[in-house]
C-alpha positions in Angstrom: 0.0 0.0 0.0 1.4 3.4 -1.0 0.7 6.7 0.7 0.2 9.8 -1.3 1.2 12.9 0.6 -0.4 16.3 -0.2 1.3 19.4 1.1 4.8 20.6 1.7 7.6 19.3 3.9 9.1 21.5 6.5 12.4 21.8 4.5 10.5 23.0 1.4 8.6 25.6 3.5 11.8 26.9 5.1 13.5 27.1 1.7 10.6 29.2 0.3 10.6 31.5 3.4 14.4 32.0 3.0 14.0 33.0 -0.6 11.1 35.4 0.2 13.2 36.9 3.0 16.2 37.5 0.7 14.0 39.0 -2.0 12.3 41.3 0.5 15.6 42.4 2.0 16.9 43.4 -1.4 13.7 45.0 -2.7 12.5 47.1 0.3 15.4 49.6 0.4 14.9 50.3 -3.3 11.1 50.7 -2.8 11.7 53.1 0.2 14.1 55.2 -1.9 11.6 55.5 -4.7 8.9 56.7 -2.2 11.3 59.5 -1.0 12.1 60.5 -4.6 8.4 60.7 -5.4 7.6 62.8 -2.4 10.6 65.1 -3.2 9.1 65.7 -6.7 5.8 66.4 -5.1 7.5 69.0 -2.9 9.3 70.6 -5.9 6.0 70.9 -7.8 4.4 72.5 -4.7 7.2 75.0 -4.5 6.8 75.9 -8.1 3.1 76.3 -7.6 3.5 78.5 -4.5 6.1 80.6 -6.4 3.7 81.2 -9.2 1.0 82.3 -6.7 3.6 84.6 -5.0 4.4 86.2 -8.4 0.7 86.8 -9.0 0.4 88.3 -5.6 3.4 90.6 -6.2 2.0 91.7 -9.5 -1.2 93.0 -7.7 0.4 94.2 -4.4 4.0 95.1 -5.3 5.4 92.8 -2.6 5.6 89.2 -1.7 3.9 87.8 1.4 5.5 85.7 4.1 3.6 82.6 5.2 4.1 79.5 7.4 2.2 76.8 9.2 2.7 78.6 12.5 1.0 81.8 11.2 -1.8 80.0 9.3 -4.0 79.9 12.4 -4.1 83.7 12.5 -3.8 84.0 8.7 -5.3 86.6 6.6 -7.2 85.9 3.3 -4.0 86.8 1.5 -1.9 84.1 3.2 -4.6 81.4 3.0 -3.9 81.0 -0.7 -0.5 79.5 0.0 -0.2 75.9 0.9 1.8 75.1 4.1 1.8 71.3 3.7 1.2 68.7 0.9 -1.5 66.1 0.6 -4.8 65.6 2.3 -3.8 66.5 5.8 -0.8 68.0 7.6 -0.2 64.7 9.6 0.1 62.7 6.3 2.2 65.3 4.6 6.0 64.6 4.1 7.0 68.3 3.7 6.1 71.6 5.4 6.1 74.7 3.2 6.9 78.2 4.2 8.1 81.5 2.7 10.1 84.4 4.0 12.3 87.2 2.8 15.6 86.3 1.2 18.5 86.8 3.6 19.6 90.4 3.6 16.7 91.6 1.4 13.3 93.0 2.1 10.2 90.9 1.4 9.2 93.3 -1.4 12.3 92.4 -3.4 12.8 88.7 -2.8 11.1 85.7 -1.3 12.7 82.4 -0.3 10.4 79.3 -0.3 11.3 76.2 1.7 10.0 72.6 1.7 11.2 71.1 5.0 10.9 67.3 5.3 9.5 65.6 8.4 8.9 68.5 10.8 6.8 68.4 14.0 3.9 70.0 12.1 3.8 67.2 9.4 4.8 63.5 9.3 7.9 63.6 11.6 8.8 60.0 10.6 9.6 61.1 7.0 13.1 62.2 6.2 15.1 63.0 3.1 18.7 62.5 4.1 19.9 62.9 0.5 18.5 66.4 -0.2 17.1 67.7 3.1 15.3 71.1 2.9 14.5 72.1 -0.7 14.6 75.9 -1.5 13.4 78.1 -4.3 13.7 81.8 -4.4 12.1 84.5 -6.6 15.3 84.9 -8.6 14.8 81.2 -9.7 17.7 79.8 -7.6 17.0 76.2 -6.5 18.8 74.6 -3.6 18.9 71.9 -1.1 20.5 71.5 2.4 21.6 67.9 1.8 24.8 66.6 0.3 23.4 65.6 -3.0 23.8 67.8 -6.1 20.9 66.0 -7.8 18.0 67.2 -5.9 16.4 69.4 -8.6 16.0 68.2 -12.2 
């Protein structure tokens, strides 16, 4: 009498688990890096959008206007048009946006916009070690506080 076994042996199951573990350990860092890059592009697009709105505001009022998430609670109708975080909610956002006068210049002449990753006001668990804080000023200069020189396209 012969017995037919259906199923897997313990050795086969362990081999499959080992293969899945190795594939996961190789694939997850790449996936996480792509998520950071996608969120960085989202922040860059938001900075460009806010700069366009700042230029429209300057054309009408002959000055730029400073804004931040800290001042949004007591904001005026003028500052409400500028986004201070990305996404559906501040808690889910990867970057906090703000704008202030360029160093050494009045706000009427130049504005510096920043997208800061993972602050206390947004998702603090998010970080972008490669690029850090992204900046864009009204002269068109793009920058980043991180070590990489490939933060802007």
